[in-house]
mmCIF file of the N, C-alpha and C atoms, coordinates in Angstrom:
data_MODEL
# 
_entry.id   MODEL 
# 
loop_
_atom_site.group_PDB 
_atom_site.id 
_atom_site.type_symbol 
_atom_site.label_atom_id 
_atom_site.label_alt_id 
_atom_site.label_comp_id 
_atom_site.label_asym_id 
_atom_site.label_entity_id 
_atom_site.label_seq_id 
_atom_site.pdbx_PDB_ins_code 
_atom_site.Cartn_x 
_atom_site.Cartn_y 
_atom_site.Cartn_z 
_atom_site.occupancy 
_atom_site.B_iso_or_equiv 
_atom_site.pdbx_formal_charge 
_atom_site.auth_seq_id 
_atom_site.auth_comp_id 
_atom_site.auth_asym_id 
_atom_site.auth_atom_id 
_atom_site.pdbx_PDB_model_num 
ATOM 1   N N  . UNK A 1 1  ? 110.124 100.560 146.846 1.00 0.00 ? 1  UNK A N  1 
ATOM 2   C CA . UNK A 1 1  ? 108.746 101.012 146.878 1.00 0.00 ? 1  UNK A CA 1 
ATOM 3   C C  . UNK A 1 1  ? 108.509 100.375 145.532 1.00 0.00 ? 1  UNK A C  1 
ATOM 4   N N  . UNK A 1 2  ? 107.526 100.027 144.346 1.00 0.00 ? 2  UNK A N  1 
ATOM 5   C CA . UNK A 1 2  ? 107.152 99.963  142.932 1.00 0.00 ? 2  UNK A CA 1 
ATOM 6   C C  . UNK A 1 2  ? 106.712 100.358 142.529 1.00 0.00 ? 2  UNK A C  1 
ATOM 7   N N  . UNK A 1 3  ? 106.958 99.742  141.022 1.00 0.00 ? 3  UNK A N  1 
ATOM 8   C CA . UNK A 1 3  ? 106.647 100.803 139.903 1.00 0.00 ? 3  UNK A CA 1 
ATOM 9   C C  . UNK A 1 3  ? 105.090 100.342 139.609 1.00 0.00 ? 3  UNK A C  1 
ATOM 10  N N  . UNK A 1 4  ? 104.873 99.677  139.599 1.00 0.00 ? 4  UNK A N  1 
ATOM 11  C CA . UNK A 1 4  ? 103.812 98.624  139.238 1.00 0.00 ? 4  UNK A CA 1 
ATOM 12  C C  . UNK A 1 4  ? 102.758 98.505  140.804 1.00 0.00 ? 4  UNK A C  1 
ATOM 13  N N  . UNK A 1 5  ? 101.715 98.477  140.991 1.00 0.00 ? 5  UNK A N  1 
ATOM 14  C CA . UNK A 1 5  ? 100.917 97.478  142.100 1.00 0.00 ? 5  UNK A CA 1 
ATOM 15  C C  . UNK A 1 5  ? 101.126 95.912  141.754 1.00 0.00 ? 5  UNK A C  1 
ATOM 16  N N  . UNK A 1 6  ? 100.964 94.951  142.696 1.00 0.00 ? 6  UNK A N  1 
ATOM 17  C CA . UNK A 1 6  ? 100.578 93.926  142.982 1.00 0.00 ? 6  UNK A CA 1 
ATOM 18  C C  . UNK A 1 6  ? 99.489  93.357  142.291 1.00 0.00 ? 6  UNK A C  1 
ATOM 19  N N  . UNK A 1 7  ? 98.479  94.227  142.507 1.00 0.00 ? 7  UNK A N  1 
ATOM 20  C CA . UNK A 1 7  ? 97.150  93.732  141.791 1.00 0.00 ? 7  UNK A CA 1 
ATOM 21  C C  . UNK A 1 7  ? 97.255  94.143  140.731 1.00 0.00 ? 7  UNK A C  1 
ATOM 22  N N  . UNK A 1 8  ? 97.800  94.603  140.301 1.00 0.00 ? 8  UNK A N  1 
ATOM 23  C CA . UNK A 1 8  ? 97.736  95.047  138.749 1.00 0.00 ? 8  UNK A CA 1 
ATOM 24  C C  . UNK A 1 8  ? 98.779  93.810  137.702 1.00 0.00 ? 8  UNK A C  1 
ATOM 25  N N  . UNK A 1 9  ? 100.094 93.687  138.705 1.00 0.00 ? 9  UNK A N  1 
ATOM 26  C CA . UNK A 1 9  ? 100.621 92.782  137.693 1.00 0.00 ? 9  UNK A CA 1 
ATOM 27  C C  . UNK A 1 9  ? 100.177 91.399  137.954 1.00 0.00 ? 9  UNK A C  1 
ATOM 28  N N  . UNK A 1 10 ? 99.367  90.890  138.632 1.00 0.00 ? 10 UNK A N  1 
ATOM 29  C CA . UNK A 1 10 ? 98.404  89.611  139.400 1.00 0.00 ? 10 UNK A CA 1 
ATOM 30  C C  . UNK A 1 10 ? 97.264  89.967  137.974 1.00 0.00 ? 10 UNK A C  1 
ATOM 31  N N  . UNK A 1 11 ? 96.921  90.852  137.515 1.00 0.00 ? 11 UNK A N  1 
ATOM 32  C CA . UNK A 1 11 ? 95.618  91.391  136.077 1.00 0.00 ? 11 UNK A CA 1 
ATOM 33  C C  . UNK A 1 11 ? 96.058  90.683  135.188 1.00 0.00 ? 11 UNK A C  1 
ATOM 34  N N  . UNK A 1 12 ? 97.897  91.434  134.637 1.00 0.00 ? 12 UNK A N  1 
ATOM 35  C CA . UNK A 1 12 ? 97.762  91.110  133.777 1.00 0.00 ? 12 UNK A CA 1 
ATOM 36  C C  . UNK A 1 12 ? 98.673  89.739  133.270 1.00 0.00 ? 12 UNK A C  1 
ATOM 37  N N  . UNK A 1 13 ? 98.581  89.511  134.466 1.00 0.00 ? 13 UNK A N  1 
ATOM 38  C CA . UNK A 1 13 ? 99.291  88.045  134.082 1.00 0.00 ? 13 UNK A CA 1 
ATOM 39  C C  . UNK A 1 13 ? 97.980  86.580  134.545 1.00 0.00 ? 13 UNK A C  1 
ATOM 40  N N  . UNK A 1 14 ? 96.801  87.326  134.681 1.00 0.00 ? 14 UNK A N  1 
ATOM 41  C CA . UNK A 1 14 ? 96.646  85.926  134.304 1.00 0.00 ? 14 UNK A CA 1 
ATOM 42  C C  . UNK A 1 14 ? 95.105  85.714  133.706 1.00 0.00 ? 14 UNK A C  1 
ATOM 43  N N  . UNK A 1 15 ? 94.516  85.371  132.847 1.00 0.00 ? 15 UNK A N  1 
ATOM 44  C CA . UNK A 1 15 ? 93.328  84.746  131.868 1.00 0.00 ? 15 UNK A CA 1 
ATOM 45  C C  . UNK A 1 15 ? 92.523  85.135  132.438 1.00 0.00 ? 15 UNK A C  1 
ATOM 46  N N  . UNK A 1 16 ? 91.851  86.081  131.367 1.00 0.00 ? 16 UNK A N  1 
ATOM 47  C CA . UNK A 1 16 ? 90.663  86.462  131.679 1.00 0.00 ? 16 UNK A CA 1 
ATOM 48  C C  . UNK A 1 16 ? 89.878  86.445  130.110 1.00 0.00 ? 16 UNK A C  1 
ATOM 49  N N  . UNK A 1 17 ? 89.171  85.138  130.697 1.00 0.00 ? 17 UNK A N  1 
ATOM 50  C CA . UNK A 1 17 ? 87.764  84.741  129.995 1.00 0.00 ? 17 UNK A CA 1 
ATOM 51  C C  . UNK A 1 17 ? 87.347  85.401  129.116 1.00 0.00 ? 17 UNK A C  1 
ATOM 52  N N  . UNK A 1 18 ? 86.508  85.608  128.071 1.00 0.00 ? 18 UNK A N  1 
ATOM 53  C CA . UNK A 1 18 ? 85.733  86.560  127.379 1.00 0.00 ? 18 UNK A CA 1 
ATOM 54  C C  . UNK A 1 18 ? 84.308  86.398  127.817 1.00 0.00 ? 18 UNK A C  1 
ATOM 55  N N  . UNK A 1 19 ? 83.591  87.402  128.504 1.00 0.00 ? 19 UNK A N  1 
ATOM 56  C CA . UNK A 1 19 ? 82.130  86.620  128.086 1.00 0.00 ? 19 UNK A CA 1 
ATOM 57  C C  . UNK A 1 19 ? 81.343  86.945  127.095 1.00 0.00 ? 19 UNK A C  1 
ATOM 58  N N  . UNK A 1 20 ? 80.290  86.035  126.572 1.00 0.00 ? 20 UNK A N  1 
ATOM 59  C CA . UNK A 1 20 ? 79.766  86.465  125.311 1.00 0.00 ? 20 UNK A CA 1 
ATOM 60  C C  . UNK A 1 20 ? 79.889  87.806  124.514 1.00 0.00 ? 20 UNK A C  1 
ATOM 61  N N  . UNK A 1 21 ? 79.885  88.551  125.746 1.00 0.00 ? 21 UNK A N  1 
ATOM 62  C CA . UNK A 1 21 ? 79.167  90.455  124.851 1.00 0.00 ? 21 UNK A CA 1 
ATOM 63  C C  . UNK A 1 21 ? 81.254  90.455  125.061 1.00 0.00 ? 21 UNK A C  1 
ATOM 64  N N  . UNK A 1 22 ? 82.402  90.030  125.790 1.00 0.00 ? 22 UNK A N  1 
ATOM 65  C CA . UNK A 1 22 ? 83.479  90.612  125.270 1.00 0.00 ? 22 UNK A CA 1 
ATOM 66  C C  . UNK A 1 22 ? 83.763  89.954  124.232 1.00 0.00 ? 22 UNK A C  1 
ATOM 67  N N  . UNK A 1 23 ? 83.158  88.769  124.025 1.00 0.00 ? 23 UNK A N  1 
ATOM 68  C CA . UNK A 1 23 ? 83.775  87.992  122.918 1.00 0.00 ? 23 UNK A CA 1 
ATOM 69  C C  . UNK A 1 23 ? 83.423  88.105  121.133 1.00 0.00 ? 23 UNK A C  1 
ATOM 70  N N  . UNK A 1 24 ? 81.963  88.796  121.645 1.00 0.00 ? 24 UNK A N  1 
ATOM 71  C CA . UNK A 1 24 ? 82.256  89.710  120.314 1.00 0.00 ? 24 UNK A CA 1 
ATOM 72  C C  . UNK A 1 24 ? 82.773  91.033  120.028 1.00 0.00 ? 24 UNK A C  1 
ATOM 73  N N  . UNK A 1 25 ? 82.855  91.740  120.873 1.00 0.00 ? 25 UNK A N  1 
ATOM 74  C CA . UNK A 1 25 ? 83.595  92.730  121.095 1.00 0.00 ? 25 UNK A CA 1 
ATOM 75  C C  . UNK A 1 25 ? 85.048  92.149  120.266 1.00 0.00 ? 25 UNK A C  1 
ATOM 76  N N  . UNK A 1 26 ? 85.567  91.348  120.816 1.00 0.00 ? 26 UNK A N  1 
ATOM 77  C CA . UNK A 1 26 ? 86.940  90.844  120.397 1.00 0.00 ? 26 UNK A CA 1 
ATOM 78  C C  . UNK A 1 26 ? 87.028  90.833  118.377 1.00 0.00 ? 26 UNK A C  1 
ATOM 79  N N  . UNK A 1 27 ? 85.885  89.612  117.996 1.00 0.00 ? 27 UNK A N  1 
ATOM 80  C CA . UNK A 1 27 ? 85.052  89.590  116.536 1.00 0.00 ? 27 UNK A CA 1 
ATOM 81  C C  . UNK A 1 27 ? 85.317  90.975  116.269 1.00 0.00 ? 27 UNK A C  1 
ATOM 82  N N  . UNK A 1 28 ? 84.646  92.104  116.871 1.00 0.00 ? 28 UNK A N  1 
ATOM 83  C CA . UNK A 1 28 ? 84.492  92.801  116.369 1.00 0.00 ? 28 UNK A CA 1 
ATOM 84  C C  . UNK A 1 28 ? 86.244  94.081  115.474 1.00 0.00 ? 28 UNK A C  1 
ATOM 85  N N  . UNK A 1 29 ? 86.655  93.895  116.769 1.00 0.00 ? 29 UNK A N  1 
ATOM 86  C CA . UNK A 1 29 ? 88.071  94.296  116.589 1.00 0.00 ? 29 UNK A CA 1 
ATOM 87  C C  . UNK A 1 29 ? 88.304  93.628  116.045 1.00 0.00 ? 29 UNK A C  1 
ATOM 88  N N  . UNK A 1 30 ? 88.789  92.839  115.512 1.00 0.00 ? 30 UNK A N  1 
ATOM 89  C CA . UNK A 1 30 ? 89.963  91.540  114.702 1.00 0.00 ? 30 UNK A CA 1 
ATOM 90  C C  . UNK A 1 30 ? 89.329  92.152  113.211 1.00 0.00 ? 30 UNK A C  1 
ATOM 91  N N  . UNK A 1 31 ? 87.805  92.258  112.943 1.00 0.00 ? 31 UNK A N  1 
ATOM 92  C CA . UNK A 1 31 ? 87.758  92.663  112.009 1.00 0.00 ? 31 UNK A CA 1 
ATOM 93  C C  . UNK A 1 31 ? 88.254  93.381  111.732 1.00 0.00 ? 31 UNK A C  1 
ATOM 94  N N  . UNK A 1 32 ? 88.111  94.737  112.148 1.00 0.00 ? 32 UNK A N  1 
ATOM 95  C CA . UNK A 1 32 ? 88.039  96.388  112.176 1.00 0.00 ? 32 UNK A CA 1 
ATOM 96  C C  . UNK A 1 32 ? 89.379  96.385  111.556 1.00 0.00 ? 32 UNK A C  1 
ATOM 97  N N  . UNK A 1 33 ? 90.717  95.735  112.506 1.00 0.00 ? 33 UNK A N  1 
ATOM 98  C CA . UNK A 1 33 ? 91.825  95.724  111.775 1.00 0.00 ? 33 UNK A CA 1 
ATOM 99  C C  . UNK A 1 33 ? 92.730  95.169  110.962 1.00 0.00 ? 33 UNK A C  1 
ATOM 100 N N  . UNK A 1 34 ? 91.700  94.081  110.685 1.00 0.00 ? 34 UNK A N  1 
ATOM 101 C CA . UNK A 1 34 ? 92.340  92.835  109.208 1.00 0.00 ? 34 UNK A CA 1 
ATOM 102 C C  . UNK A 1 34 ? 91.505  93.691  108.035 1.00 0.00 ? 34 UNK A C  1 
ATOM 103 N N  . UNK A 1 35 ? 90.767  94.970  108.512 1.00 0.00 ? 35 UNK A N  1 
ATOM 104 C CA . UNK A 1 35 ? 90.043  95.567  107.302 1.00 0.00 ? 35 UNK A CA 1 
ATOM 105 C C  . UNK A 1 35 ? 91.390  96.741  107.391 1.00 0.00 ? 35 UNK A C  1 
ATOM 106 N N  . UNK A 1 36 ? 91.553  97.712  108.395 1.00 0.00 ? 36 UNK A N  1 
ATOM 107 C CA . UNK A 1 36 ? 92.685  98.051  108.131 1.00 0.00 ? 36 UNK A CA 1 
ATOM 108 C C  . UNK A 1 36 ? 94.158  97.500  107.548 1.00 0.00 ? 36 UNK A C  1 
ATOM 109 N N  . UNK A 1 37 ? 94.290  96.428  107.603 1.00 0.00 ? 37 UNK A N  1 
ATOM 110 C CA . UNK A 1 37 ? 95.447  95.341  107.760 1.00 0.00 ? 37 UNK A CA 1 
ATOM 111 C C  . UNK A 1 37 ? 95.452  95.429  106.265 1.00 0.00 ? 37 UNK A C  1 
ATOM 112 N N  . UNK A 1 38 ? 94.315  95.248  105.433 1.00 0.00 ? 38 UNK A N  1 
ATOM 113 C CA . UNK A 1 38 ? 94.311  95.055  104.042 1.00 0.00 ? 38 UNK A CA 1 
ATOM 114 C C  . UNK A 1 38 ? 94.429  96.389  103.218 1.00 0.00 ? 38 UNK A C  1 
ATOM 115 N N  . UNK A 1 39 ? 93.481  97.354  103.990 1.00 0.00 ? 39 UNK A N  1 
ATOM 116 C CA . UNK A 1 39 ? 94.060  98.712  103.099 1.00 0.00 ? 39 UNK A CA 1 
ATOM 117 C C  . UNK A 1 39 ? 95.663  99.691  103.210 1.00 0.00 ? 39 UNK A C  1 
ATOM 118 N N  . UNK A 1 40 ? 96.051  98.960  104.233 1.00 0.00 ? 40 UNK A N  1 
ATOM 119 C CA . UNK A 1 40 ? 97.360  99.539  104.522 1.00 0.00 ? 40 UNK A CA 1 
ATOM 120 C C  . UNK A 1 40 ? 98.136  98.711  103.291 1.00 0.00 ? 40 UNK A C  1 
ATOM 121 N N  . UNK A 1 41 ? 98.055  97.188  103.526 1.00 0.00 ? 41 UNK A N  1 
ATOM 122 C CA . UNK A 1 41 ? 98.967  96.410  102.775 1.00 0.00 ? 41 UNK A CA 1 
ATOM 123 C C  . UNK A 1 41 ? 98.635  97.172  101.090 1.00 0.00 ? 41 UNK A C  1 
ATOM 124 N N  . UNK A 1 42 ? 97.776  97.386  100.675 1.00 0.00 ? 42 UNK A N  1 
ATOM 125 C CA . UNK A 1 42 ? 97.432  97.760  99.712  1.00 0.00 ? 42 UNK A CA 1 
ATOM 126 C C  . UNK A 1 42 ? 97.409  99.007  98.987  1.00 0.00 ? 42 UNK A C  1 
ATOM 127 N N  . UNK A 1 43 ? 97.528  99.587  99.670  1.00 0.00 ? 43 UNK A N  1 
ATOM 128 C CA . UNK A 1 43 ? 98.091  101.142 99.611  1.00 0.00 ? 43 UNK A CA 1 
ATOM 129 C C  . UNK A 1 43 ? 99.376  101.315 99.633  1.00 0.00 ? 43 UNK A C  1 
ATOM 130 N N  . UNK A 1 44 ? 100.305 100.791 100.752 1.00 0.00 ? 44 UNK A N  1 
ATOM 131 C CA . UNK A 1 44 ? 100.990 101.189 100.511 1.00 0.00 ? 44 UNK A CA 1 
ATOM 132 C C  . UNK A 1 44 ? 102.217 100.487 99.727  1.00 0.00 ? 44 UNK A C  1 
ATOM 133 N N  . UNK A 1 45 ? 102.563 100.843 98.719  1.00 0.00 ? 45 UNK A N  1 
ATOM 134 C CA . UNK A 1 45 ? 104.329 100.069 98.352  1.00 0.00 ? 45 UNK A CA 1 
ATOM 135 C C  . UNK A 1 45 ? 105.010 99.182  98.708  1.00 0.00 ? 45 UNK A C  1 
ATOM 136 N N  . UNK A 1 46 ? 105.691 98.022  98.529  1.00 0.00 ? 46 UNK A N  1 
ATOM 137 C CA . UNK A 1 46 ? 106.065 96.728  99.317  1.00 0.00 ? 46 UNK A CA 1 
ATOM 138 C C  . UNK A 1 46 ? 107.433 97.592  99.839  1.00 0.00 ? 46 UNK A C  1 
ATOM 139 N N  . UNK A 1 47 ? 107.788 97.218  101.547 1.00 0.00 ? 47 UNK A N  1 
ATOM 140 C CA . UNK A 1 47 ? 108.849 98.372  101.417 1.00 0.00 ? 47 UNK A CA 1 
ATOM 141 C C  . UNK A 1 47 ? 108.856 97.371  102.715 1.00 0.00 ? 47 UNK A C  1 
ATOM 142 N N  . UNK A 1 48 ? 109.930 98.327  103.342 1.00 0.00 ? 48 UNK A N  1 
ATOM 143 C CA . UNK A 1 48 ? 110.679 97.932  104.657 1.00 0.00 ? 48 UNK A CA 1 
ATOM 144 C C  . UNK A 1 48 ? 109.808 98.639  105.383 1.00 0.00 ? 48 UNK A C  1 
ATOM 145 N N  . UNK A 1 49 ? 109.317 99.673  105.290 1.00 0.00 ? 49 UNK A N  1 
ATOM 146 C CA . UNK A 1 49 ? 108.324 100.670 106.326 1.00 0.00 ? 49 UNK A CA 1 
ATOM 147 C C  . UNK A 1 49 ? 106.836 100.364 105.897 1.00 0.00 ? 49 UNK A C  1 
ATOM 148 N N  . UNK A 1 50 ? 106.538 99.555  105.013 1.00 0.00 ? 50 UNK A N  1 
ATOM 149 C CA . UNK A 1 50 ? 105.379 99.330  104.729 1.00 0.00 ? 50 UNK A CA 1 
ATOM 150 C C  . UNK A 1 50 ? 105.219 97.651  105.590 1.00 0.00 ? 50 UNK A C  1 
ATOM 151 N N  . UNK A 1 51 ? 106.039 96.990  106.370 1.00 0.00 ? 51 UNK A N  1 
ATOM 152 C CA . UNK A 1 51 ? 106.030 96.045  106.621 1.00 0.00 ? 51 UNK A CA 1 
ATOM 153 C C  . UNK A 1 51 ? 105.944 96.137  108.017 1.00 0.00 ? 51 UNK A C  1 
ATOM 154 N N  . UNK A 1 52 ? 106.304 97.808  108.428 1.00 0.00 ? 52 UNK A N  1 
ATOM 155 C CA . UNK A 1 52 ? 106.813 97.628  109.773 1.00 0.00 ? 52 UNK A CA 1 
ATOM 156 C C  . UNK A 1 52 ? 105.634 99.064  110.047 1.00 0.00 ? 52 UNK A C  1 
ATOM 157 N N  . UNK A 1 53 ? 104.633 99.065  109.111 1.00 0.00 ? 53 UNK A N  1 
ATOM 158 C CA . UNK A 1 53 ? 103.653 99.488  109.711 1.00 0.00 ? 53 UNK A CA 1 
ATOM 159 C C  . UNK A 1 53 ? 102.377 98.077  109.890 1.00 0.00 ? 53 UNK A C  1 
ATOM 160 N N  . UNK A 1 54 ? 102.380 97.768  108.920 1.00 0.00 ? 54 UNK A N  1 
ATOM 161 C CA . UNK A 1 54 ? 101.928 95.613  109.379 1.00 0.00 ? 54 UNK A CA 1 
ATOM 162 C C  . UNK A 1 54 ? 102.107 95.354  110.639 1.00 0.00 ? 54 UNK A C  1 
ATOM 163 N N  . UNK A 1 55 ? 103.297 95.599  111.474 1.00 0.00 ? 55 UNK A N  1 
ATOM 164 C CA . UNK A 1 55 ? 104.131 94.529  112.390 1.00 0.00 ? 55 UNK A CA 1 
ATOM 165 C C  . UNK A 1 55 ? 103.488 96.165  113.508 1.00 0.00 ? 55 UNK A C  1 
ATOM 166 N N  . UNK A 1 56 ? 103.460 97.301  113.463 1.00 0.00 ? 56 UNK A N  1 
ATOM 167 C CA . UNK A 1 56 ? 102.975 97.797  114.438 1.00 0.00 ? 56 UNK A CA 1 
ATOM 168 C C  . UNK A 1 56 ? 101.237 97.732  114.829 1.00 0.00 ? 56 UNK A C  1 
ATOM 169 N N  . UNK A 1 57 ? 100.786 97.262  113.493 1.00 0.00 ? 57 UNK A N  1 
ATOM 170 C CA . UNK A 1 57 ? 99.674  97.327  113.694 1.00 0.00 ? 57 UNK A CA 1 
ATOM 171 C C  . UNK A 1 57 ? 98.791  96.303  114.385 1.00 0.00 ? 57 UNK A C  1 
ATOM 172 N N  . UNK A 1 58 ? 99.836  95.137  114.044 1.00 0.00 ? 58 UNK A N  1 
ATOM 173 C CA . UNK A 1 58 ? 99.111  94.054  114.713 1.00 0.00 ? 58 UNK A CA 1 
ATOM 174 C C  . UNK A 1 58 ? 99.414  93.797  116.195 1.00 0.00 ? 58 UNK A C  1 
ATOM 175 N N  . UNK A 1 59 ? 100.645 94.413  116.365 1.00 0.00 ? 59 UNK A N  1 
ATOM 176 C CA . UNK A 1 59 ? 101.093 95.213  117.940 1.00 0.00 ? 59 UNK A CA 1 
ATOM 177 C C  . UNK A 1 59 ? 99.995  95.108  118.685 1.00 0.00 ? 59 UNK A C  1 
ATOM 178 N N  . UNK A 1 60 ? 99.107  96.820  117.782 1.00 0.00 ? 60 UNK A N  1 
ATOM 179 C CA . UNK A 1 60 ? 98.369  97.491  118.282 1.00 0.00 ? 60 UNK A CA 1 
ATOM 180 C C  . UNK A 1 60 ? 97.049  97.267  118.418 1.00 0.00 ? 60 UNK A C  1 
ATOM 181 N N  . UNK A 1 61 ? 96.614  95.799  117.303 1.00 0.00 ? 61 UNK A N  1 
ATOM 182 C CA . UNK A 1 61 ? 95.615  94.963  117.601 1.00 0.00 ? 61 UNK A CA 1 
ATOM 183 C C  . UNK A 1 61 ? 96.119  94.136  118.731 1.00 0.00 ? 61 UNK A C  1 
ATOM 184 N N  . UNK A 1 62 ? 96.647  93.722  118.843 1.00 0.00 ? 62 UNK A N  1 
ATOM 185 C CA . UNK A 1 62 ? 97.710  92.410  120.446 1.00 0.00 ? 62 UNK A CA 1 
ATOM 186 C C  . UNK A 1 62 ? 96.692  93.071  121.609 1.00 0.00 ? 62 UNK A C  1 
ATOM 187 N N  . UNK A 1 63 ? 97.402  94.629  121.966 1.00 0.00 ? 63 UNK A N  1 
ATOM 188 C CA . UNK A 1 63 ? 97.136  95.996  123.077 1.00 0.00 ? 63 UNK A CA 1 
ATOM 189 C C  . UNK A 1 63 ? 95.547  95.760  123.021 1.00 0.00 ? 63 UNK A C  1 
ATOM 190 N N  . UNK A 1 64 ? 94.946  96.079  121.880 1.00 0.00 ? 64 UNK A N  1 
ATOM 191 C CA . UNK A 1 64 ? 93.383  96.385  121.826 1.00 0.00 ? 64 UNK A CA 1 
ATOM 192 C C  . UNK A 1 64 ? 92.401  95.404  122.362 1.00 0.00 ? 64 UNK A C  1 
ATOM 193 N N  . UNK A 1 65 ? 92.422  94.225  121.562 1.00 0.00 ? 65 UNK A N  1 
ATOM 194 C CA . UNK A 1 65 ? 91.968  92.948  121.652 1.00 0.00 ? 65 UNK A CA 1 
ATOM 195 C C  . UNK A 1 65 ? 92.346  92.212  122.949 1.00 0.00 ? 65 UNK A C  1 
ATOM 196 N N  . UNK A 1 66 ? 93.305  91.852  123.130 1.00 0.00 ? 66 UNK A N  1 
ATOM 197 C CA . UNK A 1 66 ? 94.102  90.630  123.481 1.00 0.00 ? 66 UNK A CA 1 
ATOM 198 C C  . UNK A 1 66 ? 94.428  91.564  125.582 1.00 0.00 ? 66 UNK A C  1 
ATOM 199 N N  . UNK A 1 67 ? 94.320  93.167  124.899 1.00 0.00 ? 67 UNK A N  1 
ATOM 200 C CA . UNK A 1 67 ? 94.813  93.929  127.051 1.00 0.00 ? 67 UNK A CA 1 
ATOM 201 C C  . UNK A 1 67 ? 94.071  94.545  127.088 1.00 0.00 ? 67 UNK A C  1 
ATOM 202 N N  . UNK A 1 68 ? 93.368  95.519  126.603 1.00 0.00 ? 68 UNK A N  1 
ATOM 203 C CA . UNK A 1 68 ? 92.395  96.273  126.865 1.00 0.00 ? 68 UNK A CA 1 
ATOM 204 C C  . UNK A 1 68 ? 91.770  95.690  127.032 1.00 0.00 ? 68 UNK A C  1 
ATOM 205 N N  . UNK A 1 69 ? 90.850  95.194  126.030 1.00 0.00 ? 69 UNK A N  1 
ATOM 206 C CA . UNK A 1 69 ? 88.896  94.350  126.004 1.00 0.00 ? 69 UNK A CA 1 
ATOM 207 C C  . UNK A 1 69 ? 89.242  93.205  127.262 1.00 0.00 ? 69 UNK A C  1 
ATOM 208 N N  . UNK A 1 70 ? 90.309  92.679  127.186 1.00 0.00 ? 70 UNK A N  1 
ATOM 209 C CA . UNK A 1 70 ? 90.103  91.486  128.415 1.00 0.00 ? 70 UNK A CA 1 
ATOM 210 C C  . UNK A 1 70 ? 90.868  91.792  129.527 1.00 0.00 ? 70 UNK A C  1 
ATOM 211 N N  . UNK A 1 71 ? 91.198  92.274  129.892 1.00 0.00 ? 71 UNK A N  1 
ATOM 212 C CA . UNK A 1 71 ? 91.721  92.860  131.289 1.00 0.00 ? 71 UNK A CA 1 
ATOM 213 C C  . UNK A 1 71 ? 90.628  94.014  132.153 1.00 0.00 ? 71 UNK A C  1 
ATOM 214 N N  . UNK A 1 72 ? 90.142  94.755  131.033 1.00 0.00 ? 72 UNK A N  1 
ATOM 215 C CA . UNK A 1 72 ? 89.718  96.059  131.502 1.00 0.00 ? 72 UNK A CA 1 
ATOM 216 C C  . UNK A 1 72 ? 87.690  95.228  132.017 1.00 0.00 ? 72 UNK A C  1 
ATOM 217 N N  . UNK A 1 73 ? 87.228  96.251  133.053 1.00 0.00 ? 73 UNK A N  1 
ATOM 218 C CA . UNK A 1 73 ? 85.240  95.914  132.362 1.00 0.00 ? 73 UNK A CA 1 
ATOM 219 C C  . UNK A 1 73 ? 84.446  96.763  131.760 1.00 0.00 ? 73 UNK A C  1 
# 
């Protein structure tokens, strides 16, 4: 028994070209994440923790824009 169905693996691994509507959502999502990244960068003192916060924010943006928007209708 496999943990992830084959269809889901194929969906995760293939290219999902954006429709014009999805492309607009990608742009909006990236703009909001950049706005938040700037806020975090401004508010937190320079530190490893601030760098980690920005790293995880970037990670989250990739999951949101590149995976959730792209893979799902």
